[in-house]
N, C-alpha and C positions, 0 to 999 in steps of 0.2 A: 346286511350286515359281514365286512370280516374281521374286526374287536381293532383294528390299528385305529390309531389315533387321527383326526382328522389333517389333512399335510399345512390347512391355512390355517388353523386351532392351531399347532402346531411352531408356523414361521411366525404366528404370533407372537404366540410367548417368548421365544427367541426373541423377538426384537425387544421386547418389551423389558429384556432381561438388559439388552445389550445398552438401551436408554437409560432402566438405572443403573449399570456398570457407569456411562457416560457420565452421569449425574456423580456419581461417587469421585471420581475419577476428575474435575470442574471444581466439585469444592476442594477439593483437597490442592487442587492445583491452584485457585484465587485465595485460598488461605495463609499461601506465601508474600512477600513483599512483592507488590506491583512491580510491574515491568521499569516504571520511570523510577522506581527506587536502587539505583545502579551502585556497584564497589569496583571502583579502579582494578579489577583483576580480572585474570580468562582460568585463574588455577581451579575454583570450581566445575566450568563445566570441563575444563582438560583432564580434571582428576575421571569425573565421569564417561568422558569419552573415552580415554586410556583403558578402563575398567571393562568398556561394551568393547574392544578392539578397536578403538578409532570406527567407525564407520563411516566419517565422511571423511577419509579416505579412500572409500574403496570407490567414487565416481569422481567422472569430474563435474567442479563447481564454474556455473559462474554468478559471481556475487555483484550485488549494486548496493552502493549508498549513493546520500546524496540528500540534501531537502528537502523536495518536492518530485515527485514523476516515478517516485521509486515502482511503488505497484502497478500502476498501468505500465510503464517500461517493460516490468516485470510480467507481465501476461500476454505482452508482445511479445517477448523473446520464448516465453513457452510455448506460442501459437504457431509460432515460423518454427520451430526445433520440431512438435508433435506433427508436424505438416509437413515437413520433412523427414519423416519416418525413425521420428527420435521417441524412447519411451522417459516420459520427463516428470522430477517432481518438480513440486514448486513451494515455499518458503515466504509469509508472507506476513505483515503486520500493519495496523490492527485486522479484526476480523468484523464485520458489518451485523451478521445474526449470531451464525456458528462458529465457533473455535477450532470443530476443525476445515473450516475455508483458510485457516493458516497452515496448512501442507495438506497441498494436492497430490495427484497421482493424475498424470496423463486430463490434468486441465479440470479434473472435477474432487471437489471435495475427498479429503480420505475416507472410505468407509469407517461405520462405528464400530467395527473388529479390528480390524486392521490397526485403528486409533488404540483401542486398549491394548493389542497384543505388545503394541510398541510400547506404550506406557507399561506395562508390567514388565517388562524384558526390563526397561531402564529406572523402575521406582524402587528396586532394592539396592542398585547402584545409587541412587541419587541418597539412601538414609545414611549411605556408607558415608559419602563424603561430607553428608551434613554432618554427622557426627565427629568426623574428623574437624574441620573447620569451627565448629561449636569448641571443642576441646582445646583449643591454643587461644581460644576467643577471637574465632570467627565471624561469620554469616550464614545460613542459610541459602541455599541455592534462590534464588528469585524465579515468580512466576518467566519470565520471559527466559530465563535460562532454562528452566526444566520442559519447557514448549521446543526448546530448541533441539536437545537431546533426543526429546520425543521426534522429530522431523527426520533429524540425521541417521536413526537407528531404523524408523518404518521406510525410509528411500534405501538404505541397505537391502532390509528384505523384500522390498517390493518386485525384484532390485528395478534401480533406473539408469540408465544409458548416460542422464546429466539430473545436475540439480542446479537451481536459480533460486539463488538465496538473495531475500531483502534484507540487509540489518535491521535492528530493533532502533539501535538509537545512537549515532556516530560510527564509529567504524574500526578504529585500535582496540578499543577494549568491551566492544562489542561481541555476547557471545558466540553469535555467529562468525568470530573473527579464525576461530579452528580450524576452518575450511580452508584448505588454500584455491583460492580461484586461476583457472586458465587463463579464465578474463574477466577484469575488474572494472561495473560499470558505475561511473559518477552520475548521476542526473545534477540540475540546476544547483548551487551551492549558495544556500542563505541563510540569514537570519534565525534559526527558531532552538528551541531545548538550550539559550544562553547561557541560563545559570547550572548549566550539567555540560556544554561545549565549549564557551568562552563568550567574549563579548562583540569577537569581529569574525566575518568572514575567513580569514587568513588563518586563527585558531580552529575554526570551523573547520577549513578545509584540512588543515593539520592533521585533526582528528579523523578524518574520514576517509585519507590517504593511506591512512594506516593499514587496507585492505589489498594496497596494492603489493600483489610480493615475484622475489625473482623470478623473471625467466616465462612472467603471462603477458597478456596484452590490455593494455589499459583503454578504453571506450570514454573517451567524457563527452556530455554536455555543452554547448556553448557556454563558458564562465568569465568572473569578471577578471580580470587583465592576474589581479594578486589571486586568487585563484588556482591561474594556470599556472602561474611560480611554483605556487606547494605543490602542485600536482607532478610539473616535471622535475621540482627536485626530489621527488621521494620516490618515484620509476625512476633517475639515475641513480639514485643510490641504492636501487636492490637488483637493479639490473630489470627494468621492464622496459617495455615500449609502451608506447602511449601514442595516442591518436585524439584529436578533438573537431570536436563539431566545426563547421564553415571551414576548415584549414582541409580536413581530409575528409569527410562524409559532409553534409546536410541536405537540406529541403530545398529543391529546386523552382518548385510552383506548388503552391494547392490554391484547389475553389471551392468555398462552401459550396455547399449542395441538402437537398434534401435528407436528411437523414443521417449526416455526416458530411466530410468534403471530399474529395478528389487529390489525390498527392504525388508526386511527380520528386523521386531521391535521387542523391548522388551517394553510394555505397560507397565504400572500402575501395571495390573491384570491380561493381558496372554501378550502370544508370539502369533504373528503376518505373518507366513511365507511369500513369495515370493507376493511383492504387486506387482501390474505394476501402475508404477510412471509414467508418460508420461509428464516430466520434467525433463529435465539436470543437473546436477549438484551434488556433495555431500551437498553444502549448503539446497537443497531441499529434500531429503532426510530427513536431520537434521528438517528442519522445516515440515514434517509430524509427525516426532517422536513428535514433541511439539505438535501440532494439535491432534496426537491419543491421549496423554497422555491427554491433555484439555478437548474432546470427554468426555472420559471415567472418568474424573475428574467432569463431568458434570451430566453427566449420570448416574454414579451410585458411587457418590465420590470416583472414581479410588479403588473399590473394585470388580466392573463386568464388566467381560470383552465383546465388541464388539463383534458381530454376525459376522464371518470370511466374509459372502457373502455381507453382508451389508457393510461394510468395502472392501471389493477391491473394486464392484461395486465405489463405492463412491471414490476412487481412480481411477480407471480408466477414471470417467468422470474431474478430476479434472484439469484446468490449468490456468494459470498467466501470460496473457498480458501483453507484453512491459517486462516479466521478461527472458534474454534469448530466445528468442520468433523469430521463422523462419517467417518470413513474406515476402520471396522470392526466390525462386527458379534460377540458371543458372543466374549470380551466386546467390550463398545463400547472402540473407540478413539476419544478426539477429537483434533486439532490445536489450538494458537492458537500464534498471532504474537507474544504479549504479549510486550513486550521492555522493560516498565520497569513500575515501578507504578502507576500509572495504570492502563495496559492491564491489568495484574492483577487490581484492583480489578474491572475490568469481566470479565472473567474469572469471578472467582471470583459476584459477583453472578446469572450466569448460570448457572452450573452448579447453584446452589443453587434456582435459579427451576424449572428446565426438567427437571434434572436427578438424578434420585434411586438413587446407586449404593447398594452395602450396603457396597463397599467404594472408596473412590476411590484410585488410584495414581498420584502424581503423575510424569514423566519429563521431568526436567528439564536442561536446556542453555543457557547464558547468553554470552555475548557478555565477554571481559575490560573492554572500557570502559563496561559500563553500571554501574547500581545493582541487583550480586545481591544485597547483603542485605535492601533494601527491597523485590526482591520478592518473595524469599522470606518473608519477614516477611506479607506479604500472601496470600500461597497459604497459607501455614501452618494458620489453622483450615480450609481446603476439605481439605485431605490426608490421609490417613492414614495414608501411609506416600510415603515419595519415593523416585526411584533417581536420583540424579544422573552426569550424564555429560557428553559434548562430542559436538559435529557435527565436520564434517570444515573448519571455515573455520580458516585460521592465528590467528585472534580468538579462537575459543574457550576460557573461562576453563576451565584444568586441571582434573581433576572434584575431585583430591585434595583443591584447594584449594576450590570451589565446595560440597565435602561439608562439609568445614571448618567456612565458614559456616551449614550447613545442620543439620548436631548441636547448633550454639550456638541454634537457632530449634526444632527439631525435634525433638531428642534423641535419642542413638545408636541408641536402639531403631529408631527407625522413618527412619531413612536407610542407603542401602544406595548403594554407588558403584561405578561399570559404568563401567571407561574408554571403552568401545568403544558405541557408538550400535545396532547393529545387536543385540549383546549384552544393553545395555542395555534396548530395548526386550521381548526375550524374557524377562528378569525381570522386567519390568514387570506384563508378561501372567500371566505365572507367579502372583505375587503375588495381581493380581486377579482371580486365580479359587481361592487357595487358599479362600476361605470357600465357594463354592459357586456361584452364577451370580449374576448380579446386579449385580459386581465391573463399573468400570471405569477405567482410564489417559486420562490426560490429560496430551499431548505439548506442551510450552513453553515461553519462555525466551526464543525468538527466533525469527525468522523458519527461516532456516534450519533450524534444531531441527524446527520444523513441515515445514517443504517435503522434509527428507532423511526423515521418517517417516513420513510423504504416500507419496513415493517407494519405501519400503521397503514398503510394503503396497498395492505396484502403483497408485497412483493418482498421475499424471501429467498428466494432463486441467486444465485450469483454466476 
């Protein structure tokens, strides 16, 4: 024996200390106001960033907003840029299982030690800004603002060649908007968070258009004509170039297949035939078209074609956990994070196109401030039976109340209310298997519901 501590034991001890520290940090962040408790001001995050030396200005940014498709599109852009040889950071929300999923380096959740280091750099600055704000009758930074500050610091420390940044809520007043994107991406705009963003798509589009900055290129998915007008107006106002799906780029052809779909695209600079995308649904093909146009805009101002082999390899590696994802077979269990009627429409269309279940059972848990009736109305034709439940979120709608809404649309015989999600999953599987093989369960209604069903079935990787 040489007397030296066992290396494995030392590593295990260090890992345990990191996990303890991460728990402490998470508890401190979660103790703040939740991310949906926002104040229409960038003053706090701007002050922290200034004290930190404005790390968000040390690398180029691709900034995304929209109602649905932001996270999938962000992951697609990230995949393309990594395959093109760039070092990437990505910030998305919310997370499915682990807070570190929101901040990725080279497509992987940030290592614990790097998250801890970035937080420890930022935390004293947050305390200074909190104290200043409270002294003048203001508020402390919320959960989301602190995570944005940590992400921007971590990307500067890495360092990254480019950061792909998804807004948390809206655009103009979102904490991420202290960054100036060289490329702005607007995924489809629809009604969501109306109590915060506005009661119609024009108001919502106006708020989201705030991420369009001077001398940038804006890449917009297909939008309602009223939304197009708002985005054009903003681009003209700040001196930005804007391109639109269908007009400037788009999906040329798509063919659903086993494990995904074959997609041909028209980009800003070239056409890209026969790309295999291992994701289901027409909406994902359109997300890919937007991502390709964004990558073209970033890498060559929209005038330089992507290398087809690079793009094909990037597409084959794409994933979008919690978005029409198969997490179990026999019976098949799908999870999908659809949390508004627009997302539910995409889910229903993809189910009809790519899955032929003999019996389709919905397992649905919805957050209380969402349009539950609107979501259920869209889902009704797709489900033979619905099991309503709740996730562990304190914001989750009570199952009894959700059940009442479901009965109005589905009829009493097609609705089962089960309070706890694990029991509800078991009940949904039982119902799917009642008529033999070929049944399927679709767990949806919120990101939290999708994430918790994933975890119950042993899926935690992202």
